PASEBA-1860 file (N, C-alpha, C; in nm, 3 decimals):
! residues 277
1> XXXXXXXX> -0.630/0.243/-2.956/-0.505/0.209/-3.022/-0.527/0.196/-3.173 ~ -0.430/0.237/-3.250/-0.441/0.227/-3.395/-0.404/0.087/-3.442 ~ -0.446/0.047/-3.563/-0.407/-0.085/-3.614/-0.257/-0.105/-3.617 ~ -0.182/0.002/-3.647/-0.036/-0.010/-3.650/0.019/-0.044/-3.512 ~ -0.040/0.021/-3.410/0.006/-0.006/-3.275/-0.028/-0.149/-3.232 ~ -0.146/-0.197/-3.277/-0.188/-0.332/-3.240/-0.089/-0.438/-3.289 ~ -0.016/-0.408/-3.397/0.074/-0.506/-3.456/0.207/-0.514/-3.382 ~ 0.232/-0.420/-3.292/0.359/-0.416/-3.221/0.350/-0.501/-3.094
9> XXXXXXXX> 0.444/-0.592/-3.077/0.446/-0.673/-2.956/0.473/-0.587/-2.835 ~ 0.404/-0.617/-2.727/0.423/-0.536/-2.606/0.365/-0.610/-2.486 ~ 0.408/-0.567/-2.369/0.353/-0.614/-2.243/0.263/-0.505/-2.189 ~ 0.140/-0.540/-2.151/0.048/-0.443/-2.092/0.019/-0.487/-1.949 ~ 0.061/-0.406/-1.853/0.039/-0.436/-1.711/-0.099/-0.384/-1.673 ~ -0.186/-0.475/-1.630/-0.328/-0.443/-1.609/-0.370/-0.462/-1.463 ~ -0.393/-0.355/-1.389/-0.450/-0.371/-1.254/-0.592/-0.425/-1.261 ~ -0.627/-0.511/-1.169/-0.760/-0.570/-1.166/-0.827/-0.540/-1.032
17> XXXXXXXX> -0.959/-0.552/-1.023/-1.030/-0.517/-0.900/-0.976/-0.589/-0.777 ~ -0.980/-0.519/-0.663/-0.934/-0.578/-0.537/-1.049/-0.649/-0.465 ~ -1.168/-0.641/-0.521/-1.282/-0.709/-0.460/-1.406/-0.697/-0.548 ~ -1.447/-0.575/-0.572/-1.566/-0.549/-0.653/-1.529/-0.550/-0.801 ~ -1.584/-0.643/-0.877/-1.548/-0.658/-1.017/-1.587/-0.536/-1.102 ~ -1.674/-0.451/-1.051/-1.714/-0.333/-1.126/-1.607/-0.223/-1.123 ~ -1.502/-0.245/-1.047/-1.395/-0.145/-1.039/-1.294/-0.157/-1.152 ~ -1.307/-0.254/-1.240/-1.214/-0.266/-1.352/-1.233/-0.146/-1.446
25> XXXXXXXX> -1.123/-0.099/-1.506/-1.134/0.018/-1.594/-1.163/-0.024/-1.737 ~ -1.214/0.070/-1.815/-1.243/0.043/-1.956/-1.115/0.013/-2.032 ~ -1.007/0.079/-1.997/-0.880/0.056/-2.066/-0.827/-0.085/-2.038 ~ -0.843/-0.132/-1.916/-0.799/-0.268/-1.884/-0.883/-0.370/-1.961 ~ -1.014/-0.349/-1.967/-1.099/-0.440/-2.044/-1.058/-0.442/-2.191 ~ -1.027/-0.325/-2.246/-0.983/-0.319/-2.386/-0.852/-0.393/-2.405 ~ -0.760/-0.377/-2.310/-0.630/-0.445/-2.320/-0.646/-0.596/-2.312 ~ -0.733/-0.642/-2.223/-0.756/-0.786/-2.211/-0.820/-0.841/-2.338
33> XXXXXXXX> -0.908/-0.764/-2.395/-0.977/-0.807/-2.518/-0.879/-0.819/-2.634 ~ -0.781/-0.731/-2.640/-0.688/-0.727/-2.753/-0.567/-0.817/-2.735 ~ -0.548/-0.870/-2.613/-0.428/-0.948/-2.585/-0.430/-1.084/-2.656 ~ -0.312/-1.130/-2.692/-0.297/-1.266/-2.746/-0.299/-1.368/-2.632 ~ -0.249/-1.327/-2.517/-0.249/-1.414/-2.400/-0.248/-1.327/-2.275 ~ -0.314/-1.376/-2.170/-0.314/-1.307/-2.041/-0.231/-1.390/-1.943 ~ -0.125/-1.332/-1.893/-0.042/-1.397/-1.791/-0.099/-1.361/-1.655 ~ -0.135/-1.462/-1.575/-0.205/-1.435/-1.450/-0.158/-1.528/-1.339
41> XXXXXXXX> -0.178/-1.483/-1.215/-0.139/-1.562/-1.099/-0.215/-1.694/-1.092 ~ -0.346/-1.685/-1.100/-0.433/-1.802/-1.089/-0.534/-1.796/-1.204 ~ -0.525/-1.889/-1.296/-0.612/-1.885/-1.414/-0.759/-1.895/-1.375 ~ -0.790/-1.970/-1.269/-0.929/-1.984/-1.226/-0.984/-1.852/-1.174 ~ -0.901/-1.778/-1.102/-0.943/-1.649/-1.047/-0.965/-1.548/-1.160 ~ -0.871/-1.541/-1.252/-0.882/-1.444/-1.362/-0.998/-1.478/-1.455 ~ -1.028/-1.605/-1.470/-1.138/-1.645/-1.557/-1.271/-1.589/-1.508 ~ -1.286/-1.572/-1.377/-1.409/-1.512/-1.323/-1.427/-1.369/-1.375
49> XXXXXXXX> -1.317/-1.295/-1.380/-1.324/-1.158/-1.432/-1.355/-1.158/-1.581 ~ -1.288/-1.245/-1.656/-1.313/-1.251/-1.799/-1.457/-1.294/-1.829 ~ -1.507/-1.391/-1.755/-1.645/-1.435/-1.776/-1.745/-1.324/-1.743 ~ -1.714/-1.248/-1.639/-1.805/-1.138/-1.600/-1.823/-1.039/-1.714 ~ -1.718/-1.018/-1.794/-1.725/-0.921/-1.903/-1.724/-0.989/-2.041 ~ -1.754/-1.118/-2.041/-1.769/-1.195/-2.165/-1.648/-1.181/-2.257 ~ -1.530/-1.199/-2.198/-1.406/-1.193/-2.273/-1.351/-1.334/-2.291 ~ -1.306/-1.362/-2.412/-1.247/-1.493/-2.440/-1.103/-1.472/-2.487
57> XXXXXXXX> -1.009/-1.512/-2.403/-0.868/-1.495/-2.435/-0.790/-1.605/-2.366 ~ -0.679/-1.646/-2.426/-0.597/-1.753/-2.367/-0.534/-1.707/-2.236 ~ -0.532/-1.797/-2.139/-0.473/-1.769/-2.008/-0.349/-1.854/-1.987 ~ -0.249/-1.794/-1.921/-0.125/-1.864/-1.891/-0.084/-1.828/-1.749 ~ -0.060/-1.928/-1.665/-0.025/-1.899/-1.526/0.115/-1.841/-1.516 ~ 0.129/-1.742/-1.430/0.259/-1.683/-1.398/0.257/-1.651/-1.249 ~ 0.326/-1.733/-1.171/0.325/-1.715/-1.026/0.467/-1.726/-0.972 ~ 0.480/-1.720/-0.841/0.613/-1.712/-0.780/0.700/-1.834/-0.809
65> XXXXXXXX> 0.639/-1.948/-0.840/0.716/-2.071/-0.861/0.764/-2.088/-1.005 ~ 0.700/-2.020/-1.101/0.742/-2.038/-1.241/0.774/-1.907/-1.311 ~ 0.779/-1.797/-1.232/0.788/-1.664/-1.291/0.911/-1.644/-1.378 ~ 1.026/-1.689/-1.333/1.149/-1.664/-1.408/1.146/-1.733/-1.544 ~ 1.108/-1.862/-1.545/1.103/-1.935/-1.672/0.995/-1.878/-1.765 ~ 0.879/-1.848/-1.710/0.771/-1.793/-1.792/0.808/-1.654/-1.846 ~ 0.882/-1.578/-1.768/0.922/-1.444/-1.812/1.005/-1.452/-1.940 ~ 1.097/-1.548/-1.946/1.180/-1.564/-2.066/1.094/-1.601/-2.187
73> XXXXXXXX> 1.002/-1.696/-2.165/0.917/-1.742/-2.275/0.826/-1.630/-2.326 ~ 0.766/-1.557/-2.234/0.673/-1.451/-2.273/0.747/-1.335/-2.341 ~ 0.866/-1.303/-2.291/0.944/-1.196/-2.356/0.978/-1.235/-2.499 ~ 1.007/-1.363/-2.520/1.036/-1.410/-2.656/0.914/-1.395/-2.745 ~ 0.796/-1.427/-2.693/0.673/-1.414/-2.771/0.644/-1.267/-2.803 ~ 0.668/-1.180/-2.705/0.646/-1.037/-2.729/0.743/-0.988/-2.836 ~ 0.866/-1.036/-2.831/0.964/-0.998/-2.932/0.923/-1.039/-3.072 ~ 0.840/-1.141/-3.081/0.790/-1.187/-3.211/0.658/-1.121/-3.251
81> XXXXXXXX> 0.612/-1.024/-3.167/0.493/-0.948/-3.204/0.369/-0.974/-3.121 ~ 0.377/-1.061/-3.021/0.259/-1.092/-2.940/0.229/-0.980/-2.841 ~ 0.101/-0.963/-2.808/0.058/-0.870/-2.704/0.022/-0.953/-2.582 ~ 0.093/-0.928/-2.473/0.072/-1.003/-2.349/0.017/-0.907/-2.244 ~ -0.097/-0.945/-2.185/-0.152/-0.869/-2.072/-0.111/-0.939/-1.943 ~ -0.060/-0.862/-1.849/-0.018/-0.917/-1.720/-0.115/-0.872/-1.612 ~ -0.171/-0.968/-1.538/-0.259/-0.936/-1.426/-0.216/-1.017/-1.305 ~ -0.256/-0.971/-1.187/-0.243/-1.052/-1.066/-0.384/-1.084/-1.018
89> XXXXXXXX> -0.396/-1.155/-0.909/-0.530/-1.190/-0.861/-0.612/-1.067/-0.823 ~ -0.543/-0.964/-0.774/-0.613/-0.841/-0.734/-0.514/-0.726/-0.727 ~ -0.558/-0.609/-0.773/-0.474/-0.491/-0.764/-0.371/-0.485/-0.876 ~ -0.263/-0.413/-0.850/-0.161/-0.388/-0.951/-0.051/-0.494/-0.946 ~ -0.021/-0.560/-1.057/0.088/-0.659/-1.059/0.220/-0.598/-1.012 ~ 0.307/-0.684/-0.960/0.440/-0.650/-0.907/0.435/-0.602/-0.763 ~ 0.324/-0.538/-0.720/0.319/-0.484/-0.584/0.281/-0.597/-0.489 ~ 0.383/-0.661/-0.431/0.366/-0.781/-0.349/0.298/-0.892/-0.427
97> XXXXXXXX> 0.313/-0.891/-0.558/0.257/-0.992/-0.648/0.359/-1.022/-0.757 ~ 0.342/-1.134/-0.829/0.436/-1.168/-0.937/0.432/-1.066/-1.051 ~ 0.536/-1.069/-1.134/0.540/-0.985/-1.253/0.670/-0.910/-1.274 ~ 0.748/-0.891/-1.167/0.871/-0.812/-1.179/0.968/-0.875/-1.278 ~ 0.983/-1.006/-1.272/1.077/-1.074/-1.363/1.035/-1.054/-1.508 ~ 0.907/-1.055/-1.535/0.859/-1.036/-1.673/0.884/-0.894/-1.720 ~ 0.856/-0.796/-1.636/0.882/-0.657/-1.674/1.030/-0.636/-1.700 ~ 1.116/-0.689/-1.612/1.260/-0.673/-1.630/1.307/-0.742/-1.757
105> XXXXXXXX> 1.252/-0.861/-1.786/1.292/-0.933/-1.908/1.256/-0.852/-2.032 ~ 1.139/-0.791/-2.032/1.098/-0.710/-2.147/1.186/-0.586/-2.161 ~ 1.213/-0.520/-2.051/1.295/-0.398/-2.058/1.437/-0.430/-2.103 ~ 1.490/-0.542/-2.057/1.627/-0.578/-2.096/1.636/-0.608/-2.245 ~ 1.525/-0.649/-2.307/1.523/-0.679/-2.451/1.475/-0.558/-2.533 ~ 1.453/-0.446/-2.466/1.408/-0.326/-2.537/1.264/-0.336/-2.586 ~ 1.183/-0.418/-2.521/1.044/-0.436/-2.562/0.954/-0.333/-2.494 ~ 0.842/-0.305/-2.557/0.751/-0.203/-2.505/0.674/-0.256/-2.384
113> XXXXXXXX> 0.671/-0.175/-2.278/0.595/-0.207/-2.158/0.498/-0.092/-2.132 ~ 0.371/-0.124/-2.131/0.267/-0.024/-2.107/0.201/-0.055/-1.974 ~ 0.193/0.043/-1.886/0.134/0.022/-1.754/0.005/0.103/-1.744 ~ -0.105/0.036/-1.717/-0.234/0.102/-1.704/-0.264/0.133/-1.557 ~ -0.329/0.244/-1.528/-0.369/0.274/-1.389/-0.491/0.193/-1.351 ~ -0.512/0.180/-1.223/-0.629/0.105/-1.180/-0.633/0.081/-1.030 ~ -0.713/-0.014/-0.984/-0.736/-0.036/-0.841/-0.608/-0.068/-0.765 ~ -0.602/-0.020/-0.640/-0.489/-0.047/-0.553/-0.537/-0.047/-0.409
121> XXXXXXXX> -0.522/-0.159/-0.341/-0.561/-0.166/-0.200/-0.476/-0.072/-0.116 ~ -0.353/-0.048/-0.158/-0.262/0.038/-0.083/-0.313/0.181/-0.080 ~ -0.343/0.237/-0.197/-0.390/0.375/-0.204/-0.529/0.389/-0.144 ~ -0.614/0.290/-0.166/-0.748/0.295/-0.108/-0.740/0.302/0.044 ~ -0.656/0.219/0.103/-0.641/0.218/0.249/-0.578/0.347/0.300 ~ -0.478/0.397/0.230/-0.410/0.519/0.274/-0.509/0.635/0.281 ~ -0.590/0.651/0.178/-0.686/0.761/0.177/-0.794/0.739/0.282 ~ -0.841/0.614/0.297/-0.948/0.585/0.393/-0.902/0.597/0.538
129> XXXXXXXX> -0.772/0.586/0.562/-0.720/0.583/0.699/-0.738/0.716/0.772 ~ -0.738/0.826/0.697/-0.742/0.957/0.760/-0.608/1.001/0.814 ~ -0.502/0.927/0.783/-0.367/0.963/0.829/-0.295/1.042/0.720 ~ -0.190/1.117/0.756/-0.124/1.206/0.660/-0.076/1.132/0.535 ~ -0.118/1.175/0.415/-0.079/1.107/0.292/0.037/1.173/0.218 ~ 0.090/1.285/0.273/0.193/1.359/0.199/0.321/1.277/0.183 ~ 0.362/1.209/0.288/0.481/1.123/0.283/0.444/0.990/0.346 ~ 0.458/0.882/0.267/0.421/0.752/0.319/0.512/0.645/0.261
137> XXXXXXXX> 0.513/0.531/0.326/0.602/0.423/0.288/0.525/0.292/0.288 ~ 0.531/0.219/0.176/0.470/0.087/0.169/0.578/-0.016/0.190 ~ 0.555/-0.111/0.282/0.659/-0.209/0.316/0.617/-0.352/0.282 ~ 0.509/-0.369/0.206/0.466/-0.504/0.173/0.408/-0.573/0.295 ~ 0.443/-0.700/0.314/0.398/-0.772/0.433/0.493/-0.741/0.549 ~ 0.438/-0.720/0.666/0.518/-0.685/0.783/0.609/-0.800/0.823 ~ 0.728/-0.768/0.878/0.819/-0.874/0.925/0.757/-0.949/1.043 ~ 0.801/-1.071/1.063/0.746/-1.154/1.170/0.823/-1.141/1.301
145> XXXXXXXX> 0.950/-1.110/1.293/1.030/-1.104/1.415/0.999/-0.977/1.494 ~ 0.991/-0.994/1.626/0.957/-0.883/1.714/1.057/-0.768/1.702 ~ 1.185/-0.800/1.696/1.287/-0.694/1.689/1.271/-0.612/1.561 ~ 1.239/-0.679/1.451/1.223/-0.609/1.324/1.098/-0.521/1.326 ~ 0.991/-0.570/1.388/0.870/-0.490/1.401/0.895/-0.367/1.487 ~ 0.964/-0.387/1.601/0.997/-0.274/1.688/1.075/-0.167/1.612 ~ 1.176/-0.210/1.539/1.260/-0.115/1.465/1.179/-0.042/1.359 ~ 1.088/-0.114/1.294/1.007/-0.054/1.190/0.913/0.051/1.247
153> XXXXXXXX> 0.843/0.016/1.353/0.744/0.107/1.410/0.809/0.229/1.476 ~ 0.928/0.210/1.530/0.994/0.321/1.600/1.080/0.407/1.507 ~ 1.118/0.352/1.392/1.214/0.423/1.309/1.158/0.498/1.190 ~ 1.031/0.474/1.155/0.975/0.538/1.036/0.883/0.652/1.076 ~ 0.917/0.772/1.033/0.837/0.889/1.069/0.728/0.919/0.967 ~ 0.732/0.851/0.851/0.625/0.868/0.753/0.508/0.776/0.789 ~ 0.393/0.802/0.730/0.281/0.709/0.741/0.322/0.577/0.678 ~ 0.296/0.468/0.747/0.338/0.336/0.702/0.217/0.257/0.655
161> XXXXXXXX> 0.229/0.193/0.539/0.122/0.110/0.484/0.177/-0.031/0.465 ~ 0.103/-0.132/0.511/0.152/-0.269/0.503/0.035/-0.366/0.492 ~ 0.065/-0.483/0.437/-0.031/-0.592/0.438/-0.009/-0.673/0.566 ~ -0.117/-0.727/0.620/-0.106/-0.813/0.738/-0.212/-0.922/0.730 ~ -0.180/-1.036/0.786/-0.275/-1.148/0.784/-0.367/-1.137/0.907 ~ -0.490/-1.183/0.896/-0.581/-1.179/1.011/-0.524/-1.255/1.132 ~ -0.455/-1.363/1.105/-0.401/-1.447/1.212/-0.296/-1.373/1.294 ~ -0.222/-1.283/1.230/-0.113/-1.215/1.299/-0.147/-1.073/1.343
169> XXXXXXXX> -0.266/-1.024/1.305/-0.300/-0.884/1.330/-0.293/-0.849/1.479 ~ -0.355/-0.928/1.564/-0.360/-0.894/1.707/-0.219/-0.884/1.766 ~ -0.133/-0.979/1.732/0.003/-0.975/1.782/0.079/-0.853/1.735 ~ 0.059/-0.817/1.610/0.124/-0.698/1.554/0.078/-0.572/1.627 ~ -0.052/-0.564/1.652/-0.105/-0.446/1.723/-0.054/-0.440/1.866 ~ -0.035/-0.555/1.928/0.021/-0.556/2.065/0.163/-0.499/2.065 ~ 0.242/-0.538/1.966/0.379/-0.486/1.957/0.376/-0.335/1.941 ~ 0.290/-0.286/1.853/0.282/-0.142/1.831/0.233/-0.071/1.956
177> XXXXXXXX> 0.136/-0.131/2.025/0.085/-0.070/2.148/0.192/-0.061/2.256 ~ 0.283/-0.159/2.256/0.393/-0.155/2.353/0.488/-0.041/2.320 ~ 0.513/-0.019/2.190/0.602/0.090/2.148/0.538/0.226/2.176 ~ 0.410/0.238/2.142/0.342/0.367/2.151/0.191/0.342/2.157 ~ 0.132/0.335/2.278/-0.009/0.302/2.292/-0.103/0.395/2.216 ~ -0.061/0.520/2.198/-0.149/0.618/2.135/-0.123/0.636/1.986 ~ -0.031/0.558/1.930/0.001/0.575/1.788/-0.126/0.557/1.704 ~ -0.162/0.656/1.622/-0.283/0.643/1.541/-0.265/0.544/1.428
185> XXXXXXXX> -0.369/0.468/1.399/-0.361/0.372/1.289/-0.501/0.339/1.240 ~ -0.507/0.269/1.129/-0.633/0.223/1.073/-0.616/0.080/1.026 ~ -0.710/-0.005/1.061/-0.716/-0.142/1.010/-0.821/-0.144/0.900 ~ -0.776/-0.163/0.776/-0.865/-0.160/0.660/-0.885/-0.303/0.612 ~ -1.007/-0.351/0.624/-1.035/-0.493/0.601/-1.137/-0.513/0.489 ~ -1.108/-0.609/0.400/-1.201/-0.646/0.293/-1.244/-0.525/0.209 ~ -1.147/-0.444/0.169/-1.177/-0.321/0.095/-1.252/-0.352/-0.034 ~ -1.355/-0.274/-0.060/-1.445/-0.279/-0.176/-1.535/-0.402/-0.177
193> XXXXXXXX> -1.525/-0.487/-0.075/-1.607/-0.607/-0.070/-1.730/-0.585/0.018 ~ -1.815/-0.686/0.025/-1.942/-0.675/0.096/-1.922/-0.640/0.242 ~ -1.821/-0.698/0.306/-1.799/-0.676/0.449/-1.682/-0.580/0.475 ~ -1.667/-0.481/0.392/-1.560/-0.381/0.410/-1.571/-0.315/0.546 ~ -1.455/-0.295/0.609/-1.449/-0.228/0.738/-1.320/-0.148/0.747 ~ -1.331/-0.023/0.791/-1.214/0.059/0.821/-1.230/0.105/0.966 ~ -1.145/0.054/1.053/-1.153/0.089/1.195/-1.030/0.172/1.231 ~ -1.053/0.290/1.284/-0.946/0.384/1.316/-0.937/0.403/1.467
201> XXXXXXXX> -0.816/0.429/1.518/-0.799/0.452/1.660/-0.654/0.442/1.701 ~ -0.629/0.445/1.831/-0.494/0.430/1.882/-0.453/0.283/1.886 ~ -0.323/0.258/1.895/-0.273/0.122/1.889/-0.327/0.035/2.002 ~ -0.326/0.086/2.125/-0.375/0.007/2.238/-0.525/-0.020/2.225 ~ -0.598/0.080/2.181/-0.743/0.066/2.164/-0.777/-0.043/2.062 ~ -0.711/-0.040/1.948/-0.742/-0.138/1.844/-0.687/-0.276/1.878 ~ -0.576/-0.281/1.949/-0.524/-0.411/1.994/-0.627/-0.478/2.085 ~ -0.687/-0.401/2.175/-0.788/-0.455/2.265/-0.912/-0.500/2.188
209> XXXXXXXX> -0.951/-0.422/2.088/-1.070/-0.455/2.009/-1.052/-0.589/1.937 ~ -0.939/-0.603/1.867/-0.920/-0.725/1.787/-0.880/-0.845/1.874 ~ -0.842/-0.818/1.999/-0.819/-0.928/2.093/-0.950/-1.001/2.120 ~ -1.059/-0.926/2.126/-1.190/-0.984/2.157/-1.275/-1.007/2.032 ~ -1.239/-0.942/1.921/-1.313/-0.958/1.796/-1.214/-0.988/1.685 ~ -1.174/-1.114/1.670/-1.073/-1.148/1.569/-1.115/-1.104/1.428 ~ -1.018/-1.053/1.354/-1.045/-1.004/1.219/-1.045/-1.119/1.119 ~ -1.118/-1.098/1.011/-1.120/-1.194/0.902/-1.096/-1.122/0.770
217> XXXXXXXX> -1.052/-1.196/0.670/-1.038/-1.139/0.537/-0.903/-1.073/0.515 ~ -0.893/-1.001/0.405/-0.767/-0.936/0.366/-0.755/-0.801/0.437 ~ -0.635/-0.773/0.486/-0.615/-0.655/0.570/-0.500/-0.570/0.519 ~ -0.525/-0.439/0.515/-0.418/-0.342/0.494/-0.410/-0.259/0.622 ~ -0.292/-0.250/0.678/-0.270/-0.176/0.802/-0.201/-0.043/0.768 ~ -0.258/0.066/0.817/-0.199/0.199/0.795/-0.165/0.257/0.932 ~ -0.038/0.292/0.952/0.010/0.335/1.083/0.070/0.475/1.072 ~ 0.031/0.562/1.164/0.090/0.695/1.167/0.238/0.688/1.194
225> XXXXXXXX> 0.313/0.786/1.145/0.458/0.786/1.161/0.501/0.798/1.306 ~ 0.620/0.746/1.335/0.675/0.756/1.470/0.703/0.902/1.502 ~ 0.690/0.940/1.629/0.727/1.077/1.668/0.871/1.104/1.630 ~ 0.906/1.228/1.595/1.043/1.260/1.556/1.141/1.236/1.670 ~ 1.266/1.221/1.634/1.371/1.196/1.732/1.394/1.315/1.822 ~ 1.482/1.293/1.922/1.505/1.396/2.022/1.556/1.526/1.960 ~ 1.644/1.515/1.861/1.696/1.636/1.798/1.588/1.715/1.729 ~ 1.498/1.646/1.659/1.390/1.715/1.591/1.294/1.777/1.692
233> XXXXXXXX> 1.270/1.707/1.804/1.180/1.762/1.906/1.241/1.886/1.970 ~ 1.372/1.880/1.994/1.439/1.999/2.051/1.425/2.118/1.959 ~ 1.437/2.094/1.827/1.421/2.203/1.732/1.280/2.258/1.733 ~ 1.181/2.169/1.747/1.042/2.214/1.752/1.015/2.296/1.877 ~ 1.072/2.252/1.992/1.055/2.327/2.117/1.122/2.464/2.106 ~ 1.239/2.468/2.042/1.309/2.596/2.026/1.226/2.692/1.940 ~ 1.164/2.639/1.832/1.080/2.722/1.747/0.959/2.774/1.825 ~ 0.901/2.687/1.908/0.786/2.728/1.990/0.826/2.835/2.088
241> XXXXXXXX> 0.944/2.821/2.149/0.990/2.919/2.246/1.007/3.056/2.181 ~ 1.061/3.058/2.059/1.078/3.186/1.988/0.945/3.252/1.960 ~ 0.846/3.174/1.922/0.714/3.230/1.896/0.653/3.289/2.023 ~ 0.668/3.217/2.134/0.613/3.265/2.261/0.685/3.392/2.306 ~ 0.817/3.393/2.291/0.894/3.513/2.329/0.859/3.632/2.242 ~ 0.809/3.603/2.118/0.769/3.712/2.029/0.627/3.759/2.057 ~ 0.561/3.692/2.153/0.428/3.738/2.191/0.315/3.643/2.161 ~ 0.345/3.528/2.100/0.238/3.432/2.069/0.194/3.360/2.195
249> XXXXXXXX> 0.066/3.320/2.198/0.015/3.240/2.309/0.066/3.097/2.294 ~ 0.104/3.038/2.406/0.175/2.910/2.403/0.096/2.797/2.338 ~ -0.027/2.778/2.380/-0.101/2.662/2.329/-0.132/2.673/2.179 ~ -0.184/2.787/2.130/-0.204/2.797/1.984/-0.074/2.784/1.905 ~ 0.033/2.840/1.959/0.161/2.831/1.891/0.210/2.686/1.887 ~ 0.189/2.613/1.995/0.228/2.471/2.000/0.153/2.391/1.894 ~ 0.026/2.424/1.875/-0.053/2.353/1.774/0.002/2.378/1.635 ~ 0.043/2.501/1.607/0.098/2.535/1.475/0.231/2.464/1.453
257> XXXXXXXX> 0.320/2.470/1.551/0.451/2.406/1.537/0.435/2.255/1.523 ~ 0.342/2.197/1.598/0.319/2.053/1.589/0.276/2.013/1.448 ~ 0.189/2.093/1.390/0.141/2.062/1.255/0.253/2.069/1.152 ~ 0.345/2.164/1.170/0.455/2.183/1.075/0.565/2.080/1.092 ~ 0.583/2.029/1.213/0.698/1.942/1.240/0.661/1.796/1.262 ~ 0.532/1.766/1.277/0.493/1.629/1.301/0.507/1.585/1.445 ~ 0.536/1.681/1.535/0.542/1.649/1.678/0.402/1.663/1.737 ~ 0.391/1.634/1.866/0.261/1.643/1.932/0.252/1.772/2.011
265> XXXXXXXX> 0.143/1.843/1.992/0.127/1.974/2.053/0.137/1.967/2.206 ~ 0.073/1.868/2.267/0.075/1.858/2.413/0.216/1.835/2.466 ~ 0.293/1.753/2.392/0.431/1.727/2.435/0.515/1.855/2.426 ~ 0.498/1.930/2.316/0.573/2.055/2.300/0.537/2.154/2.411 ~ 0.408/2.165/2.440/0.363/2.259/2.542/0.418/2.220/2.678 ~ 0.412/2.089/2.713/0.464/2.046/2.843/0.613/2.071/2.855 ~ 0.685/2.045/2.744/0.830/2.066/2.749/0.865/2.214/2.762 ~ 0.788/2.298/2.695/0.809/2.442/2.706/0.785/2.487/2.850
273> XXXXX> 0.678/2.440/2.910/0.645/2.480/3.048/0.751/2.428/3.146 ~ 0.800/2.306/3.124/0.900/2.251/3.216/1.031/2.328/3.206 ~ 1.064/2.377/3.083/1.185/2.456/3.066/1.176/2.587/3.142 ~ 1.054/2.638/3.158/1.037/2.767/3.221/1.034/2.761/3.374 ~ 1.031/2.640/3.428/1.023/2.625/3.573/1.161/2.636/3.638
END
């Protein structure tokens, strides 16, 4: 940044490591070093990061209980030329963490907001899961009510990414196993930390595993999308039938159609065979 830019008040949104402190970026360290104040969820937690990199900067708590009032005060300071760095305890601020009120306050006042890239438990889990990343949906923390969980698991055809607590993980997996025992998913635990674990499998399989081996630590759950509805499946079967009538072999053609439509090859093949009986 140039000296002229340094003089302009602004908010800098700074992602911080989700576990391993070495994952912080050089740009985030520079922003923290240049900030007049760092707004953070827990000053004690953020101080560990600052001490690790020998940074000395004023800290100000900004959490769910004081966010609205602090947002007004910090926006006023930025308007007067202060540089405020916003961090959460881990990962990118605002994503299931405080900070939205501050960003909105700055934008409503026409103040500069700079967002830096960096660590994200969501993206790390999505890539590690081995599930389709082309279309996905992050839903934050999963709902607690059974009916809401059922609707979520049965209604979303994209890959679903969510946070879950260790205490509730087994129950959540049981609900999913009831909806679809073979639904593929990954339980991503303690990402980037010493005891990192990514366990992949079907819903019933993983529900049984965590029933006997309770999980600990922070968890990101990645769930494969629900099978398409009846209308979409009928369209996939019709496409498969046309390929077979044109001379294609049924099983290889089913695999191709399944890949293109998100349906299951075995289901398409069985339905095609049953139609022919």
